[in-house]
C-alpha positions as CSV (number, residue, x, y, z in Angstrom):
1,M,-3.2,-21.1,-2.1
2,L,-2.7,-18.5,0.7
3,K,-1.6,-15.9,-1.6
4,K,-4.6,-16.5,-4.0
5,L,-7.0,-16.2,-1.1
6,L,-5.7,-13.3,0.6
7,C,-5.2,-11.3,-2.7
8,A,-8.0,-9.5,-4.4
9,T,-8.8,-11.4,-7.7
10,L,-10.2,-8.9,-10.0
11,L,-7.7,-7.4,-12.3
12,L,-8.8,-5.5,-15.0
13,L,-5.7,-3.4,-15.6
14,A,-7.3,-0.9,-18.0
15,P,-5.1,2.5,-18.6
16,I,-5.7,5.3,-16.2
17,S,-6.8,8.7,-17.6
18,V,-4.6,11.4,-16.2
19,A,-7.6,13.5,-15.6
20,F,-9.9,11.4,-13.6
21,A,-12.3,14.1,-13.1
22,Q,-13.3,14.0,-16.8
23,E,-15.2,11.0,-15.8
24,V,-17.9,11.7,-13.2
25,R,-19.5,8.9,-11.2
26,N,-21.2,8.6,-8.2
27,Y,-20.0,5.8,-6.2
28,E,-21.8,4.2,-3.3
29,A,-20.8,3.4,0.1
30,G,-21.4,-0.2,0.7
31,V,-21.2,-1.0,-2.7
32,H,-18.0,0.5,-4.3
33,Y,-16.3,1.1,-1.0
34,Q,-16.8,0.7,2.9
35,V,-17.1,3.2,5.3
36,L,-15.2,2.1,8.5
37,P,-17.2,2.0,11.6
38,A,-14.4,4.1,13.4
39,T,-12.1,6.8,11.6
40,V,-8.6,5.7,12.1
41,T,-6.3,8.6,12.8
42,T,-4.2,10.2,10.0
43,S,-0.8,11.6,9.9
44,D,-1.7,15.1,8.9
45,P,-5.3,16.6,9.7
46,E,-4.7,19.2,7.1
47,R,-4.2,16.9,4.2
48,V,-6.2,13.9,2.7
49,E,-4.3,10.7,3.7
50,V,-4.3,7.9,1.0
51,V,-2.7,4.6,2.1
52,A,-2.0,1.7,-0.2
53,V,-2.0,-1.5,1.5
54,F,0.1,-4.2,0.1
55,G,2.1,-7.4,0.5
56,Y,5.3,-8.1,-1.5
57,S,4.3,-11.7,-2.0
58,C,0.9,-10.8,-3.5
59,P,0.9,-11.1,-7.2
60,H,-2.0,-8.9,-7.4
61,C,-0.1,-6.2,-5.4
62,A,2.7,-6.4,-7.8
63,S,0.5,-6.2,-11.1
64,L,-1.1,-3.0,-9.4
65,E,2.1,-1.2,-8.3
66,P,3.1,0.5,-11.6
67,M,-0.2,1.9,-12.2
68,L,-0.4,3.0,-8.6
69,A,2.8,4.6,-8.8
70,S,2.0,6.5,-11.9
71,W,-1.6,7.5,-10.3
72,A,0.0,8.7,-7.0
73,K,2.6,11.0,-9.0
74,Q,-0.4,12.7,-10.1
75,L,-1.7,13.7,-6.7
76,D,-1.2,17.4,-5.6
77,D,0.1,18.5,-2.3
78,S,-3.3,18.4,-0.6
79,V,-2.9,14.6,-0.5
80,A,-0.6,12.7,1.6
81,F,0.2,9.3,-0.1
82,G,1.9,6.2,1.6
83,H,2.2,2.5,1.6
84,L,1.7,0.0,4.5
85,P,2.7,-3.6,4.4
86,V,0.5,-6.3,5.7
87,V,1.5,-9.2,7.8
88,F,-1.2,-11.9,7.1
89,S,0.9,-14.6,8.8
90,R,4.6,-15.2,10.0
91,N,6.0,-15.6,6.5
92,W,4.8,-12.3,5.4
93,E,6.5,-10.4,8.4
94,P,10.3,-10.5,6.9
95,L,9.4,-8.6,3.9
96,A,7.3,-6.1,5.8
97,R,10.4,-5.4,8.2
98,A,12.5,-4.9,5.1
99,Y,10.1,-2.3,3.9
100,Y,10.4,-0.5,7.2
101,V,14.2,-0.6,6.9
102,A,14.0,0.9,3.6
103,E,11.6,3.7,4.9
104,L,13.9,4.5,7.8
105,S,16.9,4.4,5.2
106,G,15.1,6.9,2.6
107,K,15.3,4.0,0.1
108,V,11.8,3.3,-0.5
109,E,11.7,5.0,-3.9
110,E,14.7,3.0,-5.1
111,T,13.7,-0.3,-3.6
112,H,9.8,-0.6,-3.7
113,Q,9.3,-1.7,-7.1
114,A,12.9,-3.5,-7.3
115,M,11.4,-5.9,-4.6
116,F,8.1,-6.7,-6.4
117,D,10.4,-7.4,-9.4
118,A,12.8,-9.6,-7.7
119,V,9.8,-11.6,-6.2
120,H,7.6,-11.7,-9.1
121,V,9.5,-11.4,-12.3
122,Q,12.9,-12.8,-11.3
123,N,11.5,-15.4,-8.9
124,A,14.0,-14.5,-6.0
125,R,13.6,-16.6,-3.1
126,F,14.3,-14.9,0.2
127,R,14.9,-17.6,2.7
128,S,16.8,-15.8,5.3
129,T,17.4,-12.4,6.6
130,D,20.7,-12.5,5.0
131,D,19.0,-13.3,1.6
132,I,17.0,-9.9,2.0
133,A,20.0,-8.0,3.5
134,A,21.9,-9.0,0.4
135,F,19.3,-7.7,-1.9
136,Y,19.2,-4.1,0.1
137,A,23.0,-4.0,-0.2
138,N,22.3,-3.3,-3.8
139,F,20.7,-0.3,-3.2
140,G,23.2,1.2,-0.7
141,I,22.0,-0.2,2.7
142,D,25.1,-1.5,4.4
143,T,24.5,-5.1,5.3
144,D,25.4,-4.6,9.0
145,E,23.2,-1.4,9.2
146,F,20.2,-3.3,7.5
147,N,20.6,-6.1,10.2
148,K,20.8,-3.4,12.8
149,L,17.5,-1.8,11.7
150,Y,15.8,-5.1,10.8
151,N,15.8,-6.1,14.4
152,S,15.5,-2.5,15.8
153,F,13.0,-1.0,18.1
154,A,12.2,1.4,15.5
155,V,11.1,-1.2,13.2
156,D,9.5,-3.2,15.9
157,T,7.2,0.0,16.6
158,R,6.4,0.5,13.0
159,L,5.5,-3.0,12.6
160,K,3.1,-2.8,15.8
161,Q,1.8,0.5,14.9
162,G,1.2,-0.9,11.2
163,Q,-0.8,-3.8,12.6
164,A,-2.9,-1.7,14.6
165,R,-3.8,0.5,11.6
166,L,-4.6,-2.4,9.6
167,R,-7.1,-3.7,12.3
168,G,-8.7,-0.2,12.1
169,Y,-8.9,-0.4,8.3
170,Q,-10.3,-3.8,8.7
171,I,-8.0,-5.2,6.0
172,T,-8.7,-8.9,5.1
173,A,-7.3,-8.7,1.4
174,V,-4.8,-7.0,-0.5
175,P,-4.2,-5.0,-2.8
176,A,-6.6,-2.4,-0.9
177,M,-6.7,1.5,-0.4
178,V,-7.7,3.6,2.6
179,V,-8.8,7.1,2.2
180,N,-8.4,9.6,5.0
181,G,-8.7,6.7,7.7
182,K,-12.5,6.6,6.8
183,Y,-13.0,4.6,3.6
184,H,-11.8,1.1,2.8
185,I,-11.6,0.2,-1.0
186,T,-10.7,-3.1,-2.9
187,G,-10.6,-4.0,-6.4
188,A,-13.5,-6.4,-5.7
189,M,-15.5,-3.6,-4.3
190,A,-14.9,-1.3,-7.1
191,G,-15.1,-3.6,-9.8
192,S,-11.4,-3.9,-10.7
193,N,-8.0,-2.5,-9.8
194,S,-8.3,0.5,-12.0
195,E,-11.5,1.4,-11.0
196,M,-10.4,1.1,-7.5
197,L,-8.1,4.1,-8.2
198,R,-11.0,6.1,-9.6
199,V,-13.2,5.4,-6.6
200,A,-10.2,6.6,-4.5
201,E,-9.9,10.0,-6.5
202,Y,-13.7,10.4,-5.9
203,L,-13.4,10.0,-2.2
204,I,-10.1,12.3,-2.3
205,A,-12.5,15.1,-3.7
206,K,-15.1,14.3,-1.1
207,E,-12.6,14.9,1.7
208,R,-10.9,17.8,0.1
209,E,-14.3,19.3,0.0
210,A,-14.9,18.5,3.9
211,L,-11.5,19.9,4.9
212,A,-12.4,23.1,3.0
213,N,-15.6,23.7,4.7
């Protein structure tokens, strides 16, 4: 029940056109996306930052991820794209920590979709840190190294920083996207998850123009 309440429920997974710009629409603040009351600092002021907010236990995030991954590959170098795991409650923390271990190990590309598949396709049950470590061992992260990183200061720091960013982003449901620390989008706001990506594209263009001026 918690997953259903916390995950956005509108899922119309229509195919995405490679050229988003071909379909020009005017999206409205407060209708299709939310303007954050205070801008959250981005990692690179010279690029437009796009953050995909997710939870591995969220089925809607799992449904969106293949579409999101394809979309992200189309972004040019003016856009900095990344993921941010949520921790809505204590039982969301282990897999968020695991994501940061993969990030520190340079293994996100190999493990990110695989973890969604493990949870939602293979119905894997990660009941302990050992279970999670065994999963990541399949991708070249030694179990001892995983456990060391999992409980490390580096992961603790990323978790705390992530939580601070999520508060600034005003995230209450996932999947969600944040563009340049200014705009918060969900499928419910946009009308569907596919339309959420179109709204993100619109806001990227808006921010790219602002950076150029």
